[in-house]
C-alpha positions as CSV (number, residue, x, y, z in Angstrom):
1,M,0.0,0.0,0.0
2,T,1.4,3.4,-1.0
3,G,2.3,5.9,1.7
4,F,1.8,9.6,1.7
5,P,5.3,10.6,0.6
6,T,5.3,8.2,-2.4
7,A,1.8,9.3,-3.4
8,A,2.8,13.0,-3.1
9,R,5.8,12.4,-5.4
10,R,3.5,10.9,-7.9
11,V,1.1,13.9,-7.7
12,R,4.1,16.2,-8.5
13,D,5.4,14.0,-11.4
14,T,4.2,15.8,-14.5
15,G,5.5,13.0,-16.6
16,L,2.5,10.8,-15.4
17,E,-0.9,10.9,-16.9
18,S,-3.2,13.5,-15.2
19,R,-5.6,10.8,-14.1
20,D,-2.8,8.9,-12.3
21,R,-1.7,12.1,-10.6
22,L,-5.3,12.7,-9.5
23,L,-5.5,9.1,-8.1
24,A,-2.2,9.7,-6.2
25,L,-3.8,12.9,-4.7
26,R,-6.7,10.7,-3.6
27,T,-4.2,8.3,-1.9
28,C,-2.7,11.3,-0.1
29,V,-6.1,12.4,1.2
30,L,-6.8,8.8,2.3
31,R,-3.6,9.0,4.4
32,F,-4.2,12.4,5.9
33,Q,-7.7,13.8,6.1
34,P,-8.0,16.5,8.7
35,Y,-11.6,17.3,7.9
36,G,-12.7,13.8,7.0
37,F,-12.2,12.4,3.4
38,R,-15.0,14.2,1.6
39,A,-14.5,17.7,3.3
40,T,-10.7,17.5,2.8
41,W,-11.1,16.5,-0.8
42,H,-13.6,19.3,-1.4
43,H,-11.4,21.8,0.3
44,L,-8.4,20.9,-1.9
45,I,-10.3,20.8,-5.1
46,V,-11.8,24.3,-4.4
47,S,-8.7,25.9,-2.9
48,A,-6.3,24.6,-5.6
49,N,-9.0,25.3,-8.3
50,V,-8.6,21.8,-9.8
51,P,-10.5,21.9,-13.2
52,R,-12.6,19.1,-14.6
53,R,-10.1,18.7,-17.5
54,L,-6.9,18.2,-15.5
55,D,-4.8,19.1,-18.5
56,D,-6.2,22.7,-18.5
57,D,-4.2,23.4,-15.3
58,P,-1.7,20.6,-14.5
59,L,-0.2,22.6,-11.6
60,S,-3.5,22.6,-9.7
61,L,-2.8,19.1,-8.4
62,R,0.6,20.2,-7.2
63,R,-1.0,23.2,-5.3
64,A,-3.5,20.7,-3.7
65,V,-0.9,18.3,-2.5
66,D,1.4,21.1,-1.3
67,E,-1.4,22.4,0.9
68,L,-2.2,19.0,2.3
69,E,1.4,18.2,2.9
70,E,2.0,21.5,4.7
71,A,-0.8,20.6,7.1
72,R,0.4,17.1,7.5
73,L,3.9,18.3,8.5
74,V,2.3,20.5,11.2
75,W,0.4,17.5,12.4
76,Q,3.4,15.1,12.3
77,A,5.6,17.6,14.2
78,W,3.0,17.8,17.0
79,N,2.5,14.1,17.0
80,H,6.2,13.4,17.4
81,E,6.4,15.9,20.3
82,H,3.3,14.4,21.9
83,A,4.7,10.9,21.7
84,A,7.9,12.0,23.3
85,R,6.0,13.7,26.1
86,R,3.9,10.6,26.6
87,R,7.0,8.4,26.9
88,R,8.4,10.7,29.5
89,E,5.1,10.7,31.4
90,K,4.9,6.9,31.3
91,A,8.5,6.6,32.6
92,A,7.5,8.9,35.4
93,G,4.5,6.5,36.3
94,R,1.6,8.3,34.6
95,R,0.4,5.4,32.4
96,V,-3.0,6.6,31.4
97,S,-3.5,10.0,29.7
98,P,-6.4,12.1,30.7
99,R,-9.5,11.8,28.5
100,A,-9.0,15.4,27.2
101,E,-5.6,14.3,25.8
102,Q,-6.9,11.3,23.9
103,W,-8.1,13.3,21.0
104,P,-5.1,12.5,18.7
105,D,-6.3,8.9,18.6
106,W,-9.4,10.0,16.6
107,A,-8.2,8.4,13.4
108,G,-6.4,11.5,12.2
109,L,-9.6,13.6,12.0
110,V,-8.2,16.8,13.4
111,A,-11.3,18.9,12.6
112,Y,-14.0,16.7,11.3
113,C,-16.7,18.4,9.1
114,P,-19.8,16.2,8.6
115,E,-21.1,18.4,5.7
116,F,-18.3,18.1,3.1
117,E,-19.1,21.5,1.5
118,K,-18.9,23.3,4.9
119,H,-15.4,23.4,6.2
120,P,-12.8,26.0,7.1
121,T,-11.6,28.1,4.2
122,E,-8.2,29.0,5.5
123,R,-5.1,27.0,4.6
124,M,-5.2,23.6,6.3
125,A,-2.0,24.1,8.1
126,V,-3.4,27.2,9.8
127,V,-6.5,25.3,10.9
128,V,-4.5,22.3,12.1
129,Q,-2.2,24.5,14.2
130,R,-5.2,26.4,15.7
131,V,-6.9,23.1,16.6
132,I,-3.7,21.8,18.3
133,A,-3.4,25.0,20.2
134,A,-7.0,24.8,21.3
135,Y,-6.6,21.3,22.6
136,E,-3.4,22.0,24.4
137,S,-5.0,25.0,26.1
138,H,-7.9,22.7,27.1
139,V,-10.5,25.0,25.5
140,D,-14.0,23.6,26.2
141,Q,-14.9,22.1,22.8
142,T,-18.6,22.3,23.5
143,A,-18.5,26.0,24.1
144,T,-15.8,27.2,21.6
145,C,-15.0,25.9,18.2
146,R,-11.4,24.6,18.1
147,A,-11.0,25.5,14.4
148,C,-12.3,29.1,14.3
149,G,-12.7,30.2,17.9
150,R,-16.5,31.0,17.5
151,S,-18.7,30.5,20.6
152,L,-20.9,27.5,20.2
153,T,-24.4,27.3,21.6
154,A,-25.3,23.6,20.9
155,D,-23.6,20.3,20.7
156,A,-23.6,20.5,16.9
157,P,-21.2,21.4,14.1
158,C,-19.9,25.0,14.2
159,P,-22.3,27.2,12.1
160,D,-19.3,29.2,10.7
161,C,-16.7,26.6,9.7
162,G,-18.6,23.3,10.0
163,V,-16.3,21.5,12.4
164,D,-18.1,19.0,14.6
165,P,-17.0,19.1,18.3
166,R,-18.6,15.7,19.0
167,P,-16.7,12.4,19.2
168,S,-16.7,10.2,16.1
169,A,-19.7,8.1,17.3
170,H,-22.1,10.9,16.4
171,R,-20.8,11.3,12.8
172,T,-23.1,10.8,9.9
173,E,-22.7,11.4,6.2
174,F,-25.1,12.0,3.3
175,R,-28.2,12.9,5.3
176,T,-30.1,13.5,2.0
177,L,-30.1,12.1,-1.5
178,A,-29.2,15.6,-2.7
179,A,-26.0,15.6,-0.7
180,H,-25.1,12.3,-2.3
181,H,-25.6,13.7,-5.8
182,R,-23.7,16.9,-4.8
183,W,-20.8,14.7,-3.7
184,R,-20.7,13.0,-7.1
185,E,-20.4,16.4,-8.7
186,V,-17.5,17.4,-6.4
187,W,-15.8,14.1,-7.1
188,R,-16.0,14.7,-10.8
189,R,-14.8,18.3,-10.2
190,D,-18.1,19.8,-11.6
191,R,-18.4,21.9,-8.5
């Protein structure tokens, strides 16, 4: 199975067919999806302005993978630091981390967005850094959105950026048939 670095190299390889480069981008998103697969894909397609005919703008795939990789590097740096800290804590006798610190185990979903068209619009690296900072400062995730800082009034996705503060058990996708059809349009880059 191809890892993120190998797939990212394939996305950047302009000698490959555009379709192969697009599939390599898909593999990258499968390996790191801070908003969930669909919302991450939508964000990259829109922010990099990936056209339906990939040959019209072959650099768009490079822009998309560059943004994703930038966010992944922020996440990896924090993960390495977190792992080192946990090793020190375990050596000191603190074997179980507090529940508030178990969020990195949520399958890499840094800021899950259940509605794939409603996600933060800033660069992913900025959002990932902001979410990490919010968790480290122990911001109440039910009162304040980790991704945009907006005050929340209900246990539901943020009305501004769409990030869901709830654990993964509450996640649902495609609540309507229209959402399913809209996703197909995004996947084909019809936007």
